Each structure stands twice: as structure tokens, then as C-alpha cells.
C-alpha positions as CSV (number, residue, x, y, z in Angstrom):
1,X,25.3,4.0,-5.7
2,X,25.5,7.6,-6.8
3,X,23.8,10.6,-5.5
4,X,20.1,11.4,-6.1
5,X,19.1,12.6,-9.5
6,X,19.2,16.4,-9.8
7,X,16.2,18.0,-11.4
8,X,13.3,20.4,-10.8
9,X,10.1,18.8,-9.8
10,X,7.3,19.4,-12.3
11,X,3.6,20.0,-11.8
12,X,3.1,16.3,-12.6
13,X,5.5,15.4,-9.8
14,X,8.2,14.0,-12.0
15,X,11.5,15.3,-13.2
16,X,11.6,17.5,-16.3
17,X,13.5,15.2,-18.6
18,X,12.6,11.7,-17.2
19,X,9.9,9.3,-18.5
20,X,8.7,7.3,-15.5
21,X,7.1,3.8,-15.8
22,X,6.0,1.1,-13.4
23,X,5.2,-2.6,-13.6
24,X,1.9,-3.5,-15.3
25,X,0.9,-5.5,-12.2
26,X,1.1,-2.4,-10.1
27,X,-2.0,-1.1,-8.4
28,X,-3.0,2.6,-8.6
29,X,-0.5,3.5,-5.9
30,X,2.3,2.1,-3.8
31,X,4.6,1.2,-6.6
32,X,8.2,1.7,-7.5
33,X,8.7,3.7,-10.7
34,X,11.7,3.6,-12.9
35,X,13.1,6.0,-15.5
36,X,16.0,5.4,-18.0
37,X,19.0,7.7,-17.6
38,X,21.7,8.1,-20.2
39,X,24.1,6.3,-17.8
40,X,21.7,4.3,-15.6
41,X,18.3,4.0,-14.0
42,X,16.4,6.3,-11.7
43,X,14.0,4.9,-9.0
44,X,11.3,6.6,-7.0
45,X,8.2,5.8,-4.9
46,X,5.0,6.4,-6.8
47,X,3.3,7.6,-3.6
48,X,5.8,10.5,-3.5
49,X,6.6,11.5,-7.1
50,X,8.2,14.8,-6.0
51,X,10.3,13.1,-3.3
52,X,13.7,11.5,-3.4
53,X,15.0,9.8,-6.5
54,X,17.7,7.1,-6.3
55,X,20.1,6.7,-9.2
56,X,21.9,3.5,-10.1
57,X,24.4,2.9,-12.9
58,X,23.5,0.1,-15.4
59,X,25.8,-2.5,-13.8
60,X,24.3,-1.9,-10.3
61,X,20.8,-2.2,-11.7
62,X,21.5,-5.3,-13.7
63,X,22.9,-7.0,-10.6
64,X,19.8,-6.1,-8.7
65,X,17.4,-7.4,-11.4
66,X,19.4,-10.6,-11.7
67,X,19.2,-11.2,-7.9
68,X,15.4,-10.4,-7.9
69,X,14.9,-12.9,-10.8
70,X,16.8,-15.5,-8.9
71,X,14.5,-15.1,-5.9
72,X,17.0,-13.5,-3.5
73,X,14.4,-11.1,-2.2
74,X,11.4,-13.3,-2.2
75,X,11.4,-13.4,1.6
76,X,10.7,-9.7,1.7
77,X,7.4,-10.2,-0.1
78,X,5.8,-12.3,2.6
79,X,4.5,-11.1,6.0
């Protein structure tokens, strides 16, 4: 994993050059938001849009998505 994305927070709470999106099933708050980077994916917490941003290269993110699709993290969704 690489260092956090550098960028100045905007009035909207995002990064100047990033277009953030979240899952359609997401409620109004409490979601993970993603933004495409030229060399990977940025991830942030929608409750704290001006807060830390994690950056993953495309290979790291693809491995995570494949594991999520395979159910490897399903146990984290239950109480």
C-alpha cells in the first residue's frame, strides 16, 4: 500500500482532482467512497470526506475486490 493521496481539501470536502463515488446501496452516510487515480484507486470514509485517503495500486485493489466477491470478508458484516 502506498502513502495517502496528496491533495488540498476542497469546500466540498473532497480532493481537487478526484471524482468520488459510492455503492448505490449505500445509505446517506457511513459509506466507503472510491475515486479512480491514474495509477490506482483512492478510498475514503464518507463521514469524513476531508479526512485521510488511502491509495492502492490497481493490482492491490483487484485482489481486494476478488476476495470480497469470493466471500472472504463476509464474517465482518455480521454482529
